[in-house]
C-alpha positions as CSV (number, residue, x, y, z in Angstrom):
1,M,-3.1,-6.4,-27.2
2,T,-1.4,-9.1,-27.8
3,A,-0.9,-12.4,-26.1
4,T,2.4,-11.9,-24.7
5,E,1.1,-8.8,-23.1
6,L,-2.0,-10.6,-21.6
7,F,0.2,-13.3,-20.0
8,E,2.6,-10.8,-18.8
9,I,0.1,-8.8,-17.4
10,S,-1.8,-11.9,-16.1
11,G,1.1,-13.5,-14.6
12,L,2.7,-11.2,-12.9
13,T,-0.7,-10.3,-11.0
14,L,-1.1,-14.2,-10.2
15,R,2.7,-13.8,-8.4
16,I,1.6,-10.7,-6.8
17,A,-1.4,-11.7,-5.3
18,A,0.4,-15.4,-4.2
19,L,3.1,-13.1,-2.4
20,A,0.6,-11.1,-0.5
21,T,-0.9,-14.5,1.1
22,C,2.5,-15.3,2.0
23,L,3.6,-12.1,3.4
24,A,0.0,-12.0,5.4
25,L,0.2,-15.7,6.3
26,P,2.3,-15.6,9.5
27,P,0.9,-11.9,11.4
28,A,-3.0,-13.6,10.2
29,V,-2.7,-16.9,12.0
30,G,-0.9,-15.7,15.4
31,L,-3.2,-12.5,15.5
32,G,-6.4,-14.5,14.8
33,Y,-4.9,-16.6,17.2
34,I,-4.5,-14.6,19.7
35,L,-7.8,-12.6,19.4
36,A,-9.7,-16.3,19.2
37,R,-8.3,-17.0,22.9
38,Y,-7.7,-14.9,24.5
39,S,-9.7,-11.9,26.7
40,F,-7.6,-8.7,26.9
41,P,-8.9,-4.6,27.5
42,G,-9.0,-3.3,24.2
43,R,-9.6,-6.5,22.6
44,S,-12.6,-4.6,20.6
45,L,-10.0,-1.9,19.4
46,A,-7.1,-4.0,18.0
47,Q,-10.1,-6.0,15.8
48,A,-11.3,-2.4,14.9
49,I,-7.5,-0.9,14.3
50,I,-6.7,-4.7,12.3
51,A,-9.9,-4.2,10.1
52,L,-9.1,-0.6,9.5
53,P,-7.4,-1.8,5.9
54,M,-10.5,-2.6,4.8
55,V,-12.9,0.1,5.2
56,L,-10.3,3.0,4.4
57,P,-9.9,4.2,1.1
58,P,-6.8,2.4,-0.8
59,V,-5.2,4.9,-1.5
60,A,-5.3,6.3,2.2
61,V,-3.8,2.7,2.5
62,G,-1.2,3.5,0.3
63,L,-0.6,6.8,0.9
64,A,0.4,5.9,4.4
65,L,2.9,2.9,2.8
66,L,4.4,5.3,0.6
67,F,5.3,7.2,3.7
68,L,6.1,5.0,6.0
69,L,8.7,3.3,3.2
70,G,9.3,6.1,0.7
71,P,12.9,8.4,0.5
72,Q,11.8,11.0,3.5
73,G,10.1,7.8,5.8
74,P,10.9,6.3,9.1
75,F,12.3,3.5,7.2
76,S,14.4,5.2,4.7
77,Q,17.5,5.2,6.1
78,L,17.5,1.3,7.1
79,L,16.3,0.8,3.5
80,S,18.9,2.7,1.5
81,A,22.2,1.0,4.3
82,S,20.3,-2.7,3.2
83,G,20.4,-2.1,-0.1
84,I,16.6,-2.4,-0.2
85,Q,14.4,-0.9,-2.3
86,I,10.1,-1.2,-2.2
87,V,8.5,1.2,-3.6
88,F,7.5,0.7,-6.8
89,T,8.6,-3.1,-7.6
90,Q,6.9,-5.5,-6.9
91,W,7.5,-5.8,-3.4
92,A,5.5,-3.0,-2.9
93,A,2.5,-3.9,-5.1
94,A,2.6,-7.5,-2.9
95,L,3.0,-5.3,0.5
96,A,-0.3,-2.9,-1.0
97,A,-2.5,-5.9,-1.4
98,A,-1.4,-8.1,1.5
99,T,-2.6,-4.9,3.9
100,V,-6.2,-4.6,2.3
101,G,-6.0,-8.4,2.1
102,L,-5.0,-9.0,5.9
103,P,-8.6,-7.9,7.7
104,L,-10.1,-10.6,6.1
105,F,-7.5,-13.6,7.0
106,V,-6.9,-12.7,10.1
107,R,-11.4,-12.4,10.4
108,A,-11.3,-16.1,8.5
109,C,-8.3,-17.6,11.1
110,E,-10.2,-16.4,14.4
111,Q,-12.9,-17.7,13.6
112,A,-11.2,-20.8,12.6
113,F,-9.9,-21.0,16.0
114,E,-13.0,-20.4,17.4
115,G,-14.2,-23.4,16.5
116,V,-11.7,-25.5,17.7
117,D,-12.5,-27.8,20.7
118,R,-10.7,-25.9,23.8
119,S,-10.4,-29.4,25.3
120,Y,-8.3,-30.5,22.7
121,P,-5.7,-27.8,23.5
122,V,-6.0,-28.5,27.5
123,L,-5.5,-32.0,26.8
124,A,-2.2,-31.7,25.3
125,R,-1.3,-29.6,28.1
126,T,-1.9,-32.4,30.4
127,L,-0.3,-34.8,28.7
128,G,2.9,-32.6,28.9
129,H,3.4,-30.5,25.8
130,S,4.4,-27.3,26.1
131,R,2.0,-24.1,24.8
132,L,4.4,-24.0,21.1
133,Q,3.8,-27.0,20.9
134,V,0.2,-27.4,21.2
135,F,-0.2,-24.6,18.8
136,F,1.8,-26.5,16.4
137,R,0.2,-30.0,16.4
138,V,-3.0,-29.3,17.6
139,S,-4.5,-25.9,17.2
140,L,-3.1,-25.4,14.0
141,P,-4.0,-28.3,12.5
142,L,-7.5,-28.3,13.1
143,A,-8.1,-25.2,12.2
144,R,-6.1,-25.6,9.0
145,R,-9.4,-25.3,7.0
146,G,-10.6,-22.0,8.2
147,I,-6.7,-20.2,7.9
148,L,-7.0,-21.8,3.9
149,Y,-10.5,-19.9,3.2
150,G,-8.8,-17.0,4.9
151,A,-5.8,-17.1,2.6
152,L,-7.7,-17.9,-0.5
153,L,-9.6,-15.2,0.4
154,C,-6.4,-13.0,0.8
155,F,-5.7,-14.0,-2.2
156,T,-8.5,-13.0,-4.3
157,R,-8.7,-9.4,-2.6
158,G,-4.9,-9.5,-3.7
159,L,-6.0,-10.1,-7.6
160,G,-8.4,-7.3,-7.6
161,E,-6.0,-4.6,-5.3
162,F,-5.7,-1.1,-7.1
163,G,-5.6,1.7,-5.2
164,A,-3.1,0.9,-2.7
165,T,-1.1,-0.7,-5.3
166,A,-1.3,2.4,-7.7
167,L,0.3,4.9,-4.7
168,V,2.9,2.6,-3.7
169,A,4.0,0.3,-6.5
170,G,3.3,2.9,-9.7
171,I,2.0,1.8,-12.9
172,I,5.0,0.4,-14.7
173,P,4.5,-2.4,-17.5
174,G,6.4,-5.4,-17.0
175,R,7.1,-4.7,-13.2
176,T,4.6,-3.1,-11.4
177,E,1.5,-2.9,-13.9
178,T,-1.5,-5.7,-12.5
179,L,-4.5,-6.5,-14.2
180,S,-6.4,-3.6,-12.2
181,L,-3.8,-1.0,-13.0
182,G,-4.3,-2.5,-16.5
183,I,-7.4,-2.0,-16.7
184,W,-7.5,1.5,-15.4
185,S,-4.6,2.8,-17.8
186,R,-6.0,0.9,-20.7
187,T,-9.2,3.1,-19.7
188,Q,-7.6,6.3,-19.6
189,W,-5.8,6.0,-23.1
190,G,-9.1,5.2,-24.7
191,D,-8.4,1.6,-25.7
192,D,-12.0,0.0,-24.4
193,A,-11.2,-3.5,-26.5
194,S,-8.1,-4.4,-24.1
195,A,-9.6,-2.8,-21.0
196,L,-12.7,-5.7,-21.6
197,T,-10.0,-8.2,-22.5
198,L,-8.1,-7.4,-18.7
199,C,-11.6,-7.1,-17.4
200,A,-13.0,-10.4,-18.7
201,V,-9.6,-12.1,-17.1
202,S,-9.8,-10.4,-13.6
203,F,-13.0,-11.7,-13.4
204,L,-12.2,-15.3,-14.1
205,L,-9.7,-15.5,-11.9
206,A,-11.3,-13.6,-8.9
207,L,-14.5,-16.5,-9.8
208,A,-12.4,-19.6,-10.1
209,S,-10.3,-18.3,-6.7
210,M,-13.4,-17.9,-4.6
211,W,-15.1,-21.2,-6.4
212,A,-11.9,-22.9,-4.8
213,A,-12.4,-21.3,-1.8
214,E,-16.1,-21.9,-0.7
215,S,-15.6,-25.6,-2.3
216,W,-12.7,-26.5,0.3
217,L,-15.4,-24.4,2.8
218,G,-18.3,-26.7,1.1
219,R,-16.1,-30.1,2.0
220,G,-15.5,-29.0,4.7
221,S,-19.2,-29.1,6.5
222,R,-20.0,-31.7,4.5
223,S,-16.7,-33.9,6.6
């Protein structure tokens, strides 16, 4: 494996993990806030459904995404009419990583919002702020540390995603071949040296991400 190939695969993995985190951010924050602030019938069922991508086999998640977004899926005509192709692209890899990382992200956001003193939003409401203003000006800033921690967890999960990505994005060198897919493909080719090199890079990136997350969380606890 050349240095150019190594940098290309590593850079692609980082881009896909970052894009997956951005895709998961809005639903994770919204769902986390709802689960933390509201009690409603079926709340535990909703939590279980959100957690499913984390406990299901990744290939099952990939198969579900392939069914939804593939040529015979329910969204195929809409995507074709819009000229959008998702399957076997970097967007598919990012969507797969976002789906499997979403449960971790939602859980972190839920805990972050639960940690916000409920008296602050109530006080803001008495001062005339709308619910939306209270969310963006009070709840969200106070929960930002936990949300960032969840984002780092989602990012790290995206770095190592394999099963769902392999099905919905394929293993296309230069387009969708991430570190985990590269490790598997090179192992199949018998190129163990390259596979070990990619393993080392994957380990270093995951360690750096988790170290950053734990350091950020530790600073918040001390402050």
